[in-house]
C-alpha positions as CSV (number, residue, x, y, z in Angstrom):
1,X,171.4,112.9,111.5
2,X,173.1,113.8,114.8
3,X,171.5,113.1,118.1
4,X,170.8,116.8,118.5
5,X,169.2,117.0,115.0
6,X,167.1,114.0,115.8
7,X,165.9,115.6,119.1
8,X,165.2,118.8,117.3
9,X,163.2,117.0,114.7
10,X,161.2,115.2,117.4
11,X,160.4,118.4,119.2
12,X,159.3,120.3,116.1
13,X,157.0,117.4,115.2
14,X,155.4,117.6,118.6
15,X,155.1,121.4,118.4
16,X,155.3,124.2,121.1
17,X,151.5,123.9,122.0
18,X,151.8,120.2,122.8
19,X,155.1,120.6,124.6
20,X,153.6,123.6,126.5
21,X,150.9,121.4,127.7
22,X,153.3,118.7,128.8
23,X,155.5,120.5,131.3
24,X,157.3,122.9,129.0
25,X,157.2,126.6,130.1
26,X,155.4,128.8,127.5
27,X,156.9,132.2,126.9
28,X,154.7,135.3,126.8
29,X,152.8,135.4,123.5
30,X,154.5,138.9,122.7
31,X,157.4,136.7,121.4
32,X,156.4,135.3,118.1
33,X,157.9,134.3,114.8
34,X,159.5,137.2,112.9
35,X,158.6,135.8,109.5
36,X,156.0,133.2,108.4
37,X,157.0,129.6,108.7
38,X,159.9,130.1,111.2
39,X,160.6,127.0,113.3
40,X,163.2,126.4,115.9
41,X,164.3,123.7,118.2
42,X,167.7,123.9,119.8
43,X,169.6,124.1,123.1
44,X,169.7,127.7,124.5
45,X,172.6,129.9,124.8
46,X,171.5,132.7,127.4
47,X,172.4,136.3,126.7
48,X,171.7,139.5,128.7
49,X,172.2,142.8,127.2
50,X,172.8,146.2,128.8
51,X,170.2,149.0,128.3
52,X,169.7,149.7,124.5
53,X,172.9,147.8,123.8
54,X,173.8,144.6,122.0
55,X,177.5,144.1,122.6
56,X,176.5,140.9,124.5
57,X,174.9,139.5,121.4
58,X,177.9,140.1,119.3
59,X,180.0,138.4,122.0
60,X,177.5,135.4,122.1
61,X,177.6,134.9,118.2
62,X,181.4,134.6,118.7
63,X,181.2,132.2,121.7
64,X,178.0,130.2,121.4
65,X,178.5,126.6,120.4
66,X,177.3,125.4,116.9
67,X,173.8,124.0,117.1
68,X,172.6,126.4,119.8
69,X,170.1,129.2,119.7
70,X,170.7,132.6,121.3
71,X,168.0,133.4,123.9
72,X,168.4,137.1,124.7
73,X,167.0,139.6,127.3
74,X,167.1,143.2,126.4
75,X,165.6,146.5,127.6
76,X,163.9,148.5,126.2
77,X,162.4,146.2,123.6
78,X,162.0,148.9,120.9
79,X,165.3,148.7,119.2
80,X,166.7,146.7,116.3
81,X,169.0,144.5,118.4
82,X,169.5,141.9,115.5
83,X,169.6,142.2,111.7
84,X,171.0,140.7,108.6
85,X,174.6,141.3,109.7
86,X,174.4,139.2,112.9
87,X,172.4,136.6,111.0
88,X,175.1,136.2,108.6
89,X,177.7,135.9,111.2
90,X,175.6,133.5,113.3
91,X,174.9,131.2,110.2
92,X,178.7,131.1,109.5
93,X,179.2,129.8,113.0
94,X,176.5,127.2,113.1
95,X,174.0,129.1,115.4
96,X,170.6,127.9,114.6
97,X,168.3,130.7,115.6
98,X,167.4,133.5,117.9
99,X,164.7,134.1,120.7
100,X,164.7,137.7,121.9
101,X,162.3,139.6,124.2
102,X,162.7,142.6,121.9
103,X,162.8,143.9,118.4
104,X,164.8,143.0,115.4
105,X,165.1,144.6,111.9
106,X,165.8,143.5,108.3
107,X,162.7,141.4,108.3
108,X,162.7,140.3,104.7
109,X,166.4,139.6,104.9
110,X,165.8,137.2,107.9
111,X,163.2,135.4,105.9
112,X,165.4,135.1,102.9
113,X,168.1,133.6,105.0
114,X,165.6,131.2,106.4
115,X,167.2,131.9,109.9
116,X,164.5,131.3,112.5
117,X,163.9,134.4,114.7
118,X,161.2,134.8,117.5
119,X,160.9,138.4,118.6
120,X,158.5,140.9,119.9
121,X,158.4,143.0,116.6
122,X,160.5,145.1,114.2
123,X,162.2,148.3,114.9
124,X,164.5,150.5,112.9
125,X,166.5,152.2,115.7
126,X,169.8,150.3,116.2
127,X,171.7,149.4,119.5
128,X,174.8,150.6,121.0
129,X,177.7,148.1,121.3
130,X,179.6,149.4,124.3
131,X,178.0,148.4,127.4
132,X,178.6,145.2,129.7
133,X,176.3,142.3,129.6
134,X,176.6,138.6,130.1
135,X,176.5,135.3,128.3
136,X,175.8,131.7,129.4
137,X,174.2,133.0,132.6
138,X,170.4,132.6,133.5
139,X,168.2,135.2,131.9
140,X,164.4,135.9,132.0
141,X,163.0,136.0,128.5
142,X,159.4,136.0,127.7
143,X,158.7,136.0,131.5
144,X,160.4,132.5,131.7
145,X,163.9,131.8,133.2
146,X,166.1,130.3,130.8
147,X,169.5,128.6,131.4
148,X,172.1,127.6,128.9
149,X,171.4,124.1,127.9
150,X,167.6,124.3,128.3
151,X,165.9,123.6,125.0
152,X,163.8,126.2,123.3
153,X,161.1,125.3,120.7
154,X,159.4,127.8,118.6
155,X,156.8,127.8,115.8
156,X,153.7,129.4,114.6
157,X,152.1,129.0,118.1
158,X,154.8,130.6,120.1
159,X,157.9,129.6,122.1
160,X,158.3,127.1,124.9
161,X,161.3,126.3,127.0
162,X,162.2,122.9,128.2
163,X,164.4,122.9,131.3
164,X,167.3,120.6,131.0
165,X,166.6,118.7,134.1
166,X,163.0,118.1,133.1
167,X,163.8,117.3,129.4
168,X,163.1,113.6,129.5
169,X,159.8,113.9,131.4
170,X,158.6,116.7,129.2
171,X,159.4,114.7,126.0
172,X,157.7,111.6,127.3
173,X,154.6,113.6,128.4
174,X,154.5,115.2,124.9
175,X,154.6,111.9,123.1
176,X,151.8,110.5,125.3
177,X,149.7,113.6,124.7
178,X,150.3,113.6,121.0
179,X,149.3,109.8,120.9
180,X,146.2,110.6,123.0
181,X,145.1,113.5,120.6
182,X,145.4,111.1,117.7
183,X,142.8,108.8,119.4
184,X,140.6,111.9,120.1
185,X,140.9,113.1,116.4
186,X,139.7,109.7,115.2
187,X,136.6,109.8,117.6
188,X,135.7,113.3,116.4
189,X,136.1,112.2,112.7
190,X,133.6,109.3,113.5
191,X,131.0,111.8,114.9
192,X,131.8,112.1,118.6
193,X,131.8,115.5,120.2
194,X,134.3,117.3,122.5
195,X,131.5,117.7,125.0
196,X,131.4,114.0,125.3
197,X,135.2,113.4,125.0
198,X,136.1,115.9,127.6
199,X,133.1,115.2,130.0
200,X,132.0,118.8,129.7
201,X,128.9,120.0,131.5
202,X,126.9,121.6,128.6
203,X,124.0,122.3,131.0
204,X,125.8,125.4,132.1
205,X,125.2,127.0,128.7
206,X,121.8,128.6,128.0
207,X,119.9,126.8,125.3
208,X,122.1,123.7,125.3
């Protein structure tokens, strides 16, 4: 297992929820898995598209380093900016997934490929391929600023961004939180309550 693969496995084990509570930046929940079971942890490659256009996405598939995930800003969201054709090309070049603040299409095909996609939904109308955009420059996706080299982690709970400069701190905090939760789970299985464990004031609740 390469260092990148090992890091990805660790982040997926911790999960987006834990990382989002440990200093990661959660994306807006409108961005969610395009098919059940999709999971992604990879360094980001940032992409900005022109209005209703995905030329920059095609350029990114050609330029992004293997092992990265495309993180794409589009406007408006209601177009199918990505589908099976781009998925096939991306897989051949070693790109590991897609996070897009807009729609995709060919949902069954994406699931069949097992290619992790996190998007706002599905749309039939395609995009043009003739307008300027940018790659490898900072973008805002899911209301979070993403720079190339940041990590993105996506699973059933959503997508979280881990800035490159904060990666070690977020990872350490995530590991500590996960260990603390295991202790909490053990206490709950032994009959303790979340009220007691969290020091909650149940007197605020009528009838409690």
